[in-house]
N, C-alpha and C positions, 0 to 999 in steps of 0.2 A: 504494500500500500504506500503510495507516494505521500510526501509531506502535505501537499495541498489537499489531498483527500482526507487525511487525518485531521487537519485544521478545519475543514468543512464539516466533518462529522462532529467534532467537538463544539463547533458553533451551533449546530442544530441542537445538540444536547443542552447547551447553555441556554439557548433561546427557549426551548421547551420547559426547562426548569424554571426560568423567570416567569413564563406564562402560568405555570401551575401554581407557583408561589403567589403570584398576583391574584389568581382566581380564589385561593383559599385564605390568604392572609389578610389581616385587618390593617390595610394601609390608610384607608379613609374613614373619618368619623363623621356621622351625619345625625343631626338632631331633627326630629319631626315635630310639627305643630298640628293641632286638631282643627279641622275645617268646621266652621259653624254649622250645627245641625238643628234646624228649627223644629220644635214640637208642634204638631198640628192638633193635639187633643185639647179641647176646651169645653167647659160646662157653660153653655150660653144661657145662664139663668136670668129670668126676667125679674127675679126678686132682688130688690135693692137693700132692704133692711135685713141685717143678720137675724136669723131666727133660731139657729142651732148653737150648741155649746162650742163646736168647732165647725169650720167650713166643710161642706160636702160630706156630711156624716150619713152613712148608710150601711146596711148589712150586705154581705157579699152577694146574696141573691134576693129577688123579690119574694121568694118562698121562704118563710121564716118559721122555724120550729119552736114550740113552746111546751112547757110542762107546768101544770098547776098542782101545787103540793100543799096539803094541810089547810085547805080553805073550806068554809061552810058552803052549803049549796047556793045560797043567795049571792055570795061574792063570786063564786065560780061562774054562776050564770051571768053576772054583770061583766066579768072579764071576757067571757065568750061572746057576749053581745057587743062589747067594745071591738073585739076582733072583727066581727061581722060588719059593723058600721064602717071601719076603715077599709075593709075589703071591698065593700060596695061603692066606696068613693074614690078608691085609688087602684093601682095595679098590684098592690101587695096581696099576698096570700099567707095565711097562718094555718099551721097544722100541728096537732098534738103528737108528742113522742113520750116514751117512757124513760128515756135517759139521753144524755148528751144534747140537751136542748140548748138553743141559742137564747131563748127568753125563759127566765125562771120566775114563776109567780108564786108568792107565798102570802099568807095572811096573818094578821095579829089582831087580837080582840082588845088588848089593853090600850086605852087612849094615851096619846102623847101630846105634849104642849110645846110650843115654840113661840117665844115673844108674846105669850098670852093667848095664842090661837091654837085650836086643836089641829093636829096634823091629820089630814085625811088619808094620806098614803105617801109612798116614796117610789121613785123610779128613775132609771138612767142606765147608760152603758157602763159596763164593768170591765170590759176588755176592748181597747181600741188600738188598731195598728195604723200608723200614718204612712201613706204612700204619696207619690207625686200628685195623684189625681183625687184621691179620696181620703177621708178619715174613716177607715173601715171598722164597723162595730162587729166584733166577733161574739160578744156575749152581752146581755142586758138583764136587768133584774127589776122586778116590780113587787112592792110590798103594799098590800091593801089593808088599811087599818079601820077607818070609819065606813059604815054602810052609807050608800047613797040614798037620799030621800027623794030624789028626782025621778021623773018618769023614764029617764034614760040613764045609762051608766056614765055620768059625767066624771066621777072620780077615776074609774078604770080607764076611761079615754085619756084623761089628763096624764096619768102615770104611763100609759102605753106610749103616748107621744114623747114623753121624757125619755123612755127607753129607746125610742127611734132617733134620739139626738136633739129634740126640740127643747129650747129653753123657755122660761116664762115670758109672757107677753105683757105689755103695758096697757093693753086694751081690756077694760073690765068686762066687755061682752065676749071676749075670746075664751075658749075652753082652757087656754094655757095661762090665763091670769092666775096669780098665786093664791087668790081667795075664791073659792068655788061658790057658784050659785046656779040655780036650775035654768036660768035664761041664757046661759052661755052657749055658744056654738063653735064649731070648728071653722076657722078662717079659711077662705078660698086660697089664700097664699100658702097655707100649709099643704093643702091638697095638691096645688100646682108644683110646689117644690118636691114633694114626695114623688110625684109622677116623673118629674124631670130627672131626679137623682137615680131612680130605678129604671129609667128608659135605657140605660147602658147595660148590655148583657153581662153575664158572669163569665168574662174571659180573662185570661192571663194578660200581662203586658210586660214582657221582658224588655229591658232597656239597657243598652251599653251607656253607662253614665259618664265614664271618663276613660281615656286611654293615653298612656305616655309611651313613647318609643324612641329608641336610640340605637343606631347601627354603627358598629366599629368593623369596617371592612365588610365581610360577608356575613357577619353575625349580628343577630337582633336581640336586644334586651327590651322587654315590654311588660307593662302592667295594665291589666284590663279590669275595670269595675263593672259588675253586672248586678241589676236588681229587678225583682218582680214587683212592678207597680200595679198589678192587676187585681182581680177579684177572686182568683182561685189559684191553687198550687200549680206551678208550671210542670211540664213534662221533661223527661231527659232530652237534651238536645246537644248541639255542638256550636262552637264558634269557629268560623272559617277565617283564616288570615290570607289576604291577597297582597302580592307585591306586583305592581304594574299590571293589575287585573288578572294575575295568574295565582292559583291556589298554591300556597307554600307550607301551610300547616293547618291542622284541625285539632281543636281542643274540646274534649267532652265536658259537658256541664250536667250535674245531677239536678234533681228537682229542687225548686225553690218555693217556699211557702209565701203567702201574701206579705209583702213588705220586706222580705228577706233578700239579702244580696251576698255577693262574694267577690273577693279580689284575687285575681290570678296573676302571678308573676313568673316570667320565664327569662332565663339568661342564656346567652351564647347559643341561640337557636340559629343554625346555619340556613341561609337563604340562597336558593339556587339561581335566583334572578340577578342579572348583572345591571348595574346602574339604576338602582331603585329610586323612583321619583315619587311614588304614592304607595301608601299602605292602607288597605281596607280591612275592617273587622266587621264580620257579619254573623248575627245569630241565625243559625240555619234551622228555623222552626217552622213546622207545618201546622201548628196549632192556631186556632182563631184567637186574635188578640184585639185589645181595645184600639191599638194603632200599630203600624208596622215601620213607620219611618224612623223610630228610635232603635231599630234592630241593627242599623249600620252606622259606622263612623269612619270617615276618611281622614287620614293624616297625610300632610304634604311636607316637603322639605322646608325647614325653617330658614328662609333666606337671610334672616337677620344674623343667624349664627354662621 
C-alpha cells in the first residue's frame, strides 16, 4: 500500500470519527422557552353577584348520591321532598345509597341556639378539591334539627342548597336568607347557576401545566407538570415528546384523581433528531375531556439565550 493510500485511509477514519463524535457528543447547549398556550375553557355565567362559598362549586356529576341516617319519618320525608323540588327545577338528580354516599343527612332532636336564635339545621360541603375550572365538592353533609312548620320543606331546601355550595342571601324573601320563614322561595338565579354549572359533563381534563427543557448536544433534560382539572379520574395514558415534529420519546402516565397532578423529570435523554428547533409535548389520550387544547405544549429555542 502506497503512502498516499495510507494517508487517504487515515483521513477517512479521522473524518468518520469526528462525525460520530459530533453526532453523539454535547457540543451545543440550547435553552427552550414555552410558547403561549391559550385556555379556551370558560364558564360564561350570567350571574354577577357571588352566591357560593367559592367560585364554581359543584359535585362531579349531576347525579348525586345520598344517605339519610337516624332521622324520624317526618324529617326524612321533608328531605326527600326537598330533593324532588330541586330535581324538578334543575338538571340535578338525587338517588339513595346504603354506603359511600356523597351527601350525608342526619338529624338531631335537641334544639341549638346561636346569637339568641334557634338553629334550624346545618349544611355544607365537607370535602372540596380545587381545580383550574371548578371547586369540586366530593362530599357534603346536612344536619336537620328543627321541624319545618311550613307547607313545604323550607329548612331541608335551605340546608341542601348549602351542601351544593350556596351561601346565605341578603334577600329576606330568598330561601337562602339566614332566618327562615314560610314565604321564602328559591331564587331564579340559583336555578340558573345550578343548570349552568352542571351543563358541563363529567369528563376528565388532563392538562400539561408547565414544561422546562434544556438540551446539551444531543441530550435532553426536561421537567413536565401534568394535572387532572376534570370531573373524574383520568385513565392510563402517555405523553409523547416530539422534536421537529418527529416522535422521540413516550412517557407512560398512570391514573390521576380529580385535582391531582404529577411532575416528571428526565435527564440525559438522547434525541435522534439533528438541529432541534421545536419540542412538542402531547398527552396522547383518547378519553373525552372538558377541553383538548391544554393537552399540548410547544417549546421553541430561546433566542435571548
